[in-house]
N, C-alpha and C positions, 0 to 999 in steps of 0.2 A: 427301578431300571432306567427309566426316562431321565431322572436326575443324574445318573451316572453317565448316561449318554451326553447330555448338555455339558457335564463337567469335562469331558474330553473334547467335545466339539468346539467349545468357545476358544480354547488355547490353539487348536488346529487352525481355525479360521484366522486367528491373530498372526500366526506364522506365515500363512499364505499372503496376508496384507503386507507384511513387512519384507517379504522375499522378493517383491517387485520393485524395490527401491533402486533407481538409476544412479543414485550418488555413490553406490558401492562398486561402480565400474572400475576395473583395472586397467586403465588406458596406458599406452606407451609413455615412457618419460624420456624425451629426446630433444635435441636441438638440430637445426638444419644450417647448413652453410652452402653458399652458392659461389662457385668459381665463375668469373665473367672476364670478358676482354671486349675492347672497342668502346670502353667508357672509363671514366675516372670517378672515384667515390669521394665525397666530402660530407662528413656528418651523417652518414647513412643514407645519403642520396646519390643515385648514379646520374652522371651527367654525360650526355651523348650529343654530339654535333649532328644537327639535322642532315640527312642524307647518308650518315654512317650506319653500320649495323652493330647493334648490341648483341653479343654472343653470350648465351648462357652456356658455358662449357661443361659444367657438371653441377648436379644437386646432390649433396652428401647428407647423411644422417649421422649423428653421434649420440649414442646412448648417455644418459645422465650417469654421473659417478655412482657406482654401486649397483647399476642395473645391468642387465644381460644385452647380448648383441641385438642389433635391429637392422632391418633393411626396408627399402622402399619398393612400392608397386606402382600402380597406374599414377601418372602425374599429369595434371592439367594446369597449363599456364593461362592466365587471364590478363588482357590488356585493357585498361580502364573499365574492368568488370565484365568484359565480354570474353567468353572462351576463345583462346588463340591458337593453342597447340596442345595436343595430347600425345603421351608416349608411354610405353612400358619398357623401353630399352635403356639400359644403363649406359651412359651416365646421366640420362634424362636431359640431353642438351636440346637447345633451340636457338633460333636466331630472330631478332626483331629488326627489320629494315625500317629505318626511320624516314626514308624518302617520302616526301609529301605529307608527313605527319605535322600537326600544328606545333609550333614552338611553344614551350611552357611545360607545366607539371602534368605528369601522367602516373598511373599506378600499374605495377606489375605484380600480379598475384600468382600464388602457387597453392594447389590443393593436391596433396599426395597421400597415397595409402601407406601406412606405417605398420610393419610387422615386427614385433619385438618378442623374444623368448619369454614365455611365462606371463604374457599380457594379452589382452583382447586386442582385436584389430582396432586401429585408430586412423583417423584422418588429420593430418597436419595441415594447418592453414597459416600462410604467411604472405605478407605483401610489403612493398617498399616503394618509395618515390623514384621516379625516373624524370629527370629534366632534360628536355630536348632544347638545345641552345643553338644560336646562330652559328653557321659554319665560319671557321676562321680561314679557310683557303688551304689548310694544311690537310691533305688527303690521307695522312698516315693511319688514322684510326686506332692510334696507340692507346694504351691504358689497360688497366686489368687488375685483377686481385680476387679477394674473397670478401664477401658480405654475409653477415649473420643476422638475418632478419628475425624479428620477434615471432615466436611460433605458438599457436594455440592448437591443442590436440583434442579432438572431439570424437564421439562415437558415430557421427554422421547423422544423428536424429535431430 
């Protein structure tokens, strides 16, 4: 009888050991786009004149082809690695006033919760360069468009 017990116990233990594999996570498959104004883009870098405001007008999610609908949740923006602004309100907009900021390269990061039909909850991480440049004297603050940062989706662990 003991041999029969061990015969069934060993495969059962093996099943529990393989069931905890984190590589089998079914995370959202999405891309992000950011609508902005008050800056110009060149080669994936946003250029803002010192003293002007960079407006993040909307953060949008697009499901990968062949996947189902997705939406965003809590979104946190980071400026040079420091949490800058948090929101749960669509369109996840924020403003970055560059008055008094150093001229040069900065990083704008985004961490947002992603919910996609038939997928586990994921967290999308993206960042891109923002160059603050010398003011030209033109106070128009024109410029804008959409930027598509590289996105990494994790399970938050």
